[in-house]
N, C-alpha and C positions, 0 to 999 in steps of 0.2 A: 504494500500500500504506500502511495506517495504521501509525503508530509503535507499537512495543510498549509496554505499560503494566505496571506492577508490580501484578499481580492480588492480592497480599497486602494492598494498600491499597484496592483496589476502583476500578472505573471504570464509567462509563455512556456509551455511544455510540449513535448512531442513523444510519439510512440510509433515504432515501425513493426509491422507484421509481415512476415514472409508467407505469402499466400500459396506459393509453389509447394512449400514443405509443411504448411499448416502450423507454424510456430513463430514466436517472436524472432525478429531479425537481430540477433546478438552480434556485435562486432561491426555494425555498419557505421562508417564515418560520415559525418554531416557537418555543414557549415551554416552559420547564421550571419546574414549581412543586412545592413540597413542602407536605405537610399538617402544620400546627403548631397544636396545641390544637384549635381549632374552625373553622379556615379555611385556605385555600390561600394560600401566600406565594410570590411570584416568586423564582426562583433565577437564571435565565439566559434571555436571548433570543438567537436565532441565525438564520442564513439558510444554507440548504444551498449547497454549492459545485457545480462542474460535474459532480462525480461523485455528487451527491445526498447528500453527507455534510456534517457540520459539521466545520470545521477544528479538530480536537482534540476531546477528550472533553468531554461536558457536565459530568461530575463525575469527579474523579480525585484520588487521594492525600488531602490534607488536606480537600478539599471533599466527599469521599465520606462519607456517613453512612447507615446503614441507616434505613429508614423508608418512608412512603407518598409516592409521586411521581405527577405528572401531566405528560404531554407533550401539548401542544396544537398541532396542525398547521393552518395557514391554507390549506386545500385549495381552496376556491372562488376565492380571490384568485389563487392559483397558476394554476389552469386558465384563468381569465379573462385573465391575463397571457400565456398561451400562445395566445390567440386563440380559445379555446373559448367558444361561446355557451351560457350556462347560464340556466335560468329564474330568476326572482326570486320567492321565495327559492330558492337552489340546494338541490338534494337533500342534498348534503354541503357544508356551509359550513366548519365547523371540526371536525376529527376529534380527539377527546379520548381519550387512553389513560391509564387509571389502573392503577398497578402498584406492587408492593412490592420493595424491595431489602432482603434479609434478612441478607446477609453480605458480607464483602469478597470480591468476585469481579468478573469482567468481565461486565457486563450489556450486551447489544446489543439494541436495540429497533428493528427495521426496520418500515417502513410501505410496503405495496404499495397504490397508490391509483389510482382513476379518479374521474370525477365522480359515479359511481353505486355504487361499492363499495370496500371496503378490507379488508385483512387484516394481521395482525401476528403475531409470535411472539417468543420469546426466542431470539435468534441467538447466534452465537459470534464 
């Protein structure tokens, strides 16, 4: 279970599920970026744990600010590390999700992914 966060300050979390194997995507590398002016700037890099989650929020409290964000998931590298043979180039190499954080709230951005498809939504 994830620790509770003060939603009045805002937080951002993620969770990755490997739909090909029916399990959490442990060991997937991801990056969080924010749009500043005219370019994307890195905020944080992380790797998912055995539950497919990042240990702790990507943004919380003082680090949470409304704005435009991007989560970039290294999907092909993850599936190759799982022993999946992928073509070169892979159909899905890097899954990029652009989204906005408008107010201080808990934003949860899950990724359900296989080598050929993905989906996401605003979770809770």
